[in-house]
C-alpha positions in Angstrom: -11.5 9.6 -33.8 -15.2 10.5 -33.8 -16.9 13.7 -32.6 -20.2 13.0 -30.8 -22.9 15.7 -31.4 -25.7 14.2 -29.3 -26.1 12.1 -26.3 -26.5 8.9 -28.3 -25.9 10.1 -31.9 -22.8 10.4 -34.2 -22.8 12.6 -37.2 -20.6 12.6 -40.3 -17.3 14.1 -39.2 -15.7 14.7 -42.6 -16.4 18.5 -42.5 -15.2 18.6 -38.9 -12.1 16.6 -39.9 -11.2 19.0 -42.7 -11.7 21.9 -40.3 -9.6 20.2 -37.6 -6.8 19.4 -40.0 -6.7 23.1 -41.2 -7.1 24.3 -37.6 -4.3 22.0 -36.4 -2.0 23.1 -39.2 -2.6 26.7 -38.2 -1.9 25.9 -34.6 1.2 24.1 -35.5 2.5 27.0 -37.6 1.7 29.4 -34.8 3.4 27.2 -32.1 6.5 26.8 -34.4 6.6 30.6 -35.0 6.2 31.2 -31.2 9.0 28.8 -30.4 11.3 30.4 -33.1 10.7 33.9 -31.6 11.5 32.7 -28.1 14.7 31.0 -29.4 15.8 34.2 -31.2 15.1 36.3 -28.1 17.1 33.9 -25.9 19.9 33.8 -28.5 20.0 37.7 -28.7 20.3 38.0 -24.9 23.8 38.5 -23.5 26.9 39.9 -25.2 28.6 36.5 -25.7 27.6 34.1 -28.4 26.2 31.0 -26.7 28.1 27.8 -27.1 26.5 25.2 -29.4 25.1 21.9 -28.0 27.5 20.0 -30.2 30.4 21.8 -28.7 29.2 21.3 -25.1 28.7 17.5 -25.7 32.1 17.3 -27.4 33.8 19.0 -24.5 32.4 16.3 -22.2 32.2 18.3 -19.0 29.6 16.5 -17.0 28.8 19.6 -14.8 28.3 21.8 -17.8 26.1 19.2 -19.4 23.9 18.9 -16.3 23.6 22.7 -16.1 22.6 23.0 -19.8 20.1 20.2 -19.3 18.5 22.0 -16.4 18.3 25.3 -18.4 16.7 23.6 -21.4 14.2 21.8 -19.1 13.2 25.0 -17.4 12.8 26.7 -20.8 10.7 23.8 -22.2 8.4 23.8 -19.1 7.9 27.5 -19.3 7.1 27.4 -23.1 4.7 24.5 -22.5 2.9 26.4 -19.7 2.6 29.5 -21.8 1.3 27.6 -24.8 -1.4 26.0 -22.7 -2.5 29.4 -21.4 -2.6 30.7 -24.9 -4.7 27.8 -26.2 -7.1 28.2 -23.3 -7.4 31.9 -24.0 -8.1 31.2 -27.7 -10.8 28.7 -26.7 -12.4 31.3 -24.4 -12.2 34.1 -26.9 -13.5 32.0 -29.8 -16.3 29.8 -28.3 -17.5 28.9 -31.8 -14.9 26.2 -32.0 -16.2 24.5 -28.8 -14.1 23.2 -26.0 -12.8 19.7 -26.6 -14.0 17.4 -23.8 -14.4 13.7 -22.9 -17.5 12.2 -21.4 -18.7 9.1 -19.5 -22.1 7.6 -19.3 -23.5 7.2 -15.8 -24.6 3.7 -15.0 -26.1 1.8 -12.0 -23.4 -0.2 -10.2 -22.8 -2.1 -6.9 -21.2 0.2 -4.3 -19.5 -1.1 -1.2 -18.2 1.4 1.3 -15.6 0.4 3.9 -14.5 1.9 7.2 -10.7 1.8 7.5 -9.4 1.3 11.1 -6.3 -0.1 12.7 -6.4 -3.1 15.1 -4.2 -5.4 17.1 -3.9 -9.2 17.2 -4.7 -10.9 20.5 -5.4 -14.3 21.9 -7.2 -15.3 25.1 -4.7 -18.2 25.4 -1.5 -16.2 26.0 -0.7 -16.5 29.7 2.1 -16.5 32.2 2.1 -19.6 34.5 2.7 -18.8 38.2 3.5 -21.2 41.1 1.0 -21.8 43.9 3.6 -22.9 46.4 6.8 -21.4 47.8 10.0 -23.4 47.5 12.9 -24.4 45.3 12.1 -25.2 41.7 13.5 -28.8 41.6 12.8 -29.7 38.0 11.9 -28.0 34.7 10.4 -30.6 32.4 10.0 -28.5 29.2 12.0 -26.2 27.0 11.1 -23.1 24.8 9.2 -23.9 21.6 7.9 -27.2 23.0 4.3 -28.1 22.3 2.4 -29.2 25.5 -1.0 -30.6 26.2 -3.5 -29.3 28.8 -2.5 -30.7 32.3 1.0 -31.7 31.2 3.6 -31.2 34.1 5.9 -28.3 33.3 7.9 -28.4 36.5 8.1 -29.5 40.2 8.7 -27.5 43.4 10.2 -28.9 46.6 7.3 -29.8 48.8 9.1 -29.3 52.1 8.1 -32.8 53.4 4.5 -32.6 52.5 4.7 -35.9 50.7 5.9 -37.6 53.9 3.0 -36.1 55.8 0.6 -37.4 53.2 2.1 -40.9 53.5 1.6 -40.8 57.3 -1.9 -39.5 57.1 -2.8 -42.2 54.6 -1.6 -44.8 57.1 -3.6 -43.3 59.8 -6.6 -43.1 57.5 -6.2 -46.8 56.7 -6.2 -47.7 60.4 -9.2 -45.5 61.0 -11.0 -47.2 58.1 -10.3 -50.6 59.5 -11.5 -49.6 63.0 -14.7 -48.1 61.6 -15.5 -51.1 59.4 -15.1 -53.5 62.4 -17.2 -51.2 64.7 -19.8 -51.0 61.9 -20.1 -54.8 61.7 -20.5 -55.0 65.5 -23.1 -52.3 65.5 -25.0 -54.0 62.8 -25.0 -57.2 65.0 -26.3 -55.1 67.9 -23.0 -55.4 69.7 -21.4 -52.4 71.3 -22.6 -49.0 72.0 -23.7 -46.4 69.5 -21.2 -43.9 70.8 -18.3 -46.2 69.9 -19.7 -46.6 66.4 -20.1 -42.9 65.9 -16.6 -42.2 67.2 -15.0 -44.6 64.8 -17.0 -43.1 61.9 -15.9 -39.6 62.9 -12.2 -40.5 63.2 -12.3 -42.2 59.8 -14.0 -39.3 58.0 -11.6 -36.9 59.7 -8.6 -38.9 58.6 -9.9 -38.9 55.0 -10.4 -35.1 55.1 -6.8 -34.6 56.4 -5.5 -36.8 53.5 -7.4 -34.7 51.0 -6.1 -31.4 52.4 -2.5 -32.5 52.4 -2.8 -33.9 48.9 -4.3 -30.6 47.7 -1.2 -28.8 49.2 1.1 -31.3 47.6 -0.6 -30.8 44.2 0.4 -27.1 44.3 4.0 -28.1 44.1 3.4 -29.5 40.6 3.2 -26.9 37.9 0.9 -27.9 35.0 -0.1 -26.5 31.6 -3.5 -24.7 31.9 -4.2 -25.4 28.2 -2.6 -26.9 25.1 -0.2 -24.7 23.4 3.5 -23.8 22.9 6.0 -22.9 25.6 7.0 -19.5 24.4 9.4 -18.7 27.3 11.0 -20.5 30.2 11.3 -17.5 32.6 12.7 -19.1 35.8 15.6 -21.6 35.8 15.8 -24.8 37.7 17.1 -24.4 41.3 15.6 -21.0 41.8 13.5 -20.3 44.9 10.0 -19.4 43.7 6.9 -18.1 45.3 3.3 -17.2 44.3 3.3 -14.2 41.9 6.7 -15.1 40.3 6.2 -16.1 36.7 7.7 -19.4 35.6 6.6 -20.0 32.0 4.7 -18.3 29.2 2.3 -20.5 27.1 0.7 -19.4 23.9 -2.0 -21.0 21.8 -2.0 -19.6 18.3 -5.2 -21.4 17.2 -7.7 -19.0 18.6 -6.5 -15.6 17.3 -8.5 -12.5 16.8 -8.1 -8.8 16.1 -9.4 -6.1 18.4 -10.1 -2.6 17.3 -11.8 0.6 18.5 -14.6 1.9 16.1 -15.9 5.5 16.3 -19.4 5.8 17.8 -20.7 7.3 14.5 -20.6 3.8 13.0 -22.5 2.2 15.9 -25.6 1.4 13.8 -23.6 0.1 10.7 -20.7 -1.8 12.2 -22.4 -4.8 13.8 -21.8 -8.5 14.5 -21.6 -10.5 11.3 -20.4 -7.7 9.1 -17.7 -8.6 6.5 -14.2 -7.5 7.2 -11.0 -7.5 5.1 -8.0 -7.9 7.5 -4.6 -6.8 6.1 -1.3 -7.6 7.9 1.3 -5.1 6.6 4.3 -7.1 8.0 3.1 -10.3 6.4 1.7 -8.6 3.3 -1.3 -10.9 3.6 -5.1 -10.2 3.5 -7.7 -12.4 5.2 -11.5 -12.3 4.7 -13.3 -12.5 8.0 -16.4 -11.3 9.9 -17.1 -9.4 13.1 -17.7 -12.0 15.9 -18.4 -9.5 18.6 -19.3 -5.8 18.8 -19.2 -4.0 22.2 -22.2 -2.4 23.8 -20.2 0.1 25.8 -19.0 3.5 24.5 -15.6 4.5 25.8 -16.1 8.2 27.1 -12.4 9.0 26.6 -12.3 8.4 22.8 -16.0 8.0 21.9 -15.5 4.5 20.5 -16.7 0.9 21.0 -14.6 -2.3 20.7 -15.0 -5.1 18.2 -13.5 -8.6 17.8 -12.7 -10.2 14.4 -11.7 -13.9 14.5 -8.8 -14.7 12.1 -7.8 -18.2 11.0 -4.1 -19.0 11.6 -3.5 -22.2 9.7 0.1 -21.2 8.8 0.8 -20.1 12.4 2.5 -16.9 11.2 -0.1 -14.6 12.9 1.3 -13.7 16.3 -0.1 -11.8 19.3 0.3 -8.0 19.2 0.7 -8.0 15.4 -0.6 -4.9 13.7 -3.6 -5.2 11.4 -5.6 -2.9 9.1 -9.3 -3.6 9.0 -11.7 -2.6 6.1 -15.2 -3.1 7.4 -18.1 -3.1 4.9 -20.5 -0.7 6.7 -22.6 0.4 3.7 -23.8 -1.4 0.5 -26.0 -0.2 -2.4 -26.9 -2.5 -5.3 -27.7 0.3 -7.9 -25.7 3.3 -6.9 -24.6 6.1 -9.2 -20.8 6.6 -9.0 -18.8 9.3 -10.6 -15.1 10.5 -10.3 -14.4 12.9 -7.5 -12.4 15.2 -9.8 -15.4 16.2 -12.0 -17.3 17.8 -9.1 -17.2 21.6 -8.7 -18.7 23.8 -6.0 -20.5 27.1 -6.5 -20.6 30.2 -4.4 -23.5 28.9 -2.3 -21.5 25.7 -1.4 -23.6 23.5 -3.7 -21.9 20.7 -5.7 -22.4 20.4 -9.4 -21.2 18.6 -12.5 -21.5 19.3 -16.2 -23.6 17.1 -18.4 -23.4 17.1 -22.2 -26.5 17.2 -24.3 -27.6 18.2 -27.8 -29.8 21.2 -28.4 -33.2 20.6 -29.9 -33.2 20.5 -33.7 -29.5 21.1 -33.9 -26.3 19.2 -34.0 -24.8 21.4 -31.4 -23.6 19.9 -28.1 -23.5 22.1 -25.0 -22.5 21.7 -21.4 -25.2 22.0 -18.8 -24.5 22.7 -15.1 -26.3 20.1 -12.9 -26.6 20.5 -9.2 -26.1 17.1 -7.3 -26.2 15.7 -3.8 -23.4 13.3 -2.9 -23.0 10.6 -0.3 -20.2 8.4 0.7 -16.9 8.1 -1.2 -14.5 5.2 -1.7 -11.1 5.8 -3.3 -11.5 8.2 -6.3 -15.3 7.5 -6.7 -18.3 9.1 -4.9 -21.9 8.2 -4.7 -24.5 10.6 -6.2 -27.7 10.5 -4.2 -29.7 12.9 -6.4 -29.2 15.1 -9.6 -28.1 12.3 -12.0 -29.7 9.2 -13.3 -28.5 6.2 -15.2 -27.7 7.0 -18.9 -26.7 10.7 -18.2 -23.6 11.9 -20.0 -21.2 13.8 -17.8 -18.1 15.7 -18.8 -14.9 14.3 -17.4 -11.8 15.8 -19.0 -12.4 19.5 -19.5 -14.9 19.7 -16.6 -12.9 22.5 -15.0 -12.7 24.7 -18.1 -16.2 24.6 -19.5 -19.1 27.0 -18.7 -22.8 26.5 -18.4 -24.5 26.4 -21.9 -21.1 26.5 -23.6 -20.7 24.6 -26.8 -18.4 21.6 -26.6 -16.9 19.0 -28.8 -16.7 15.4 -27.5 -13.6 13.5 -28.1 -14.2 9.7 -28.5 -11.7 6.9 -29.1 
């Protein structure tokens, strides 16, 4: 152990070591005497002679052992507290010895501040599939958990004879086409009237339109997948009479997952598109690095916040819709920040924050504590940024910062 006497100096500690040994022996004798007095006082209390520890252990009564342990623990805690108070009083009454403290050297360091908010996993491809036609669900072609492609047929609804009507209209359209083509050839040869040609053309086009309309109605009886994904749920069973607005299937695509969250408006200028985000999923115990892909431009008046979206990769497929996520958004970064522990900061009567720095008096080997007013910024964990009042290389008091006074002599404990 060395005792530092200046900011960047070490002196010969042999004299201090002899003094400390003598001082420690005196303290040990005093503590032993104090403990002996307390034991004698405790022993003299009460009319009955207390039972010895050996006798209690030999008796083997577990309840008595537990009670005795609790008594001794209470006495030991009380004695330790009183000894600490006595040592503190000695240090205050005899400042020549100096308060024993530890220090740390302030250095420039990279500081990243994060905003912690909670979000929810969503996907734009998580939909319920509804029928467009009313009728009996004749066939269900898929089952739960099956992967399907976009446009794949999921089921069919009874068309109520529309397919037969389509066949008839197609026959009529074919006849109209033949009539039109013949009339067109005659018209090109200057045979027949123009009105006959136009009537044939109109009938043919009308027949084509009727076929298209009926085929469009018939296509509504076929239920298709709107996108590629997994059939998460078959809601309606085969043979059920269905109608528009009645859900048949749920299809989910887990490839395009993202987290949505509401950010307080105070971070509007710092939480933007492209900012780095650490996404933690408590249920999965997994953390993913991502970026903000979209930041809303609208402030919600009910909670004074704006929405953000963070895209998350889902290669394993274990991230599901509505999963809870915790976001740590990097909203503030400084390359050469001054960081100090939060527990070394005090506050004076005027509400100003200060720390104690250790420095050597001019032309002496005496080290004293100096109160230094500081201005702080953002905090992260147990560290806080100092905006002014300290510079790189300053020596601040850490352990003992609560017990020293301004201009008080201190002794620095180093390891």
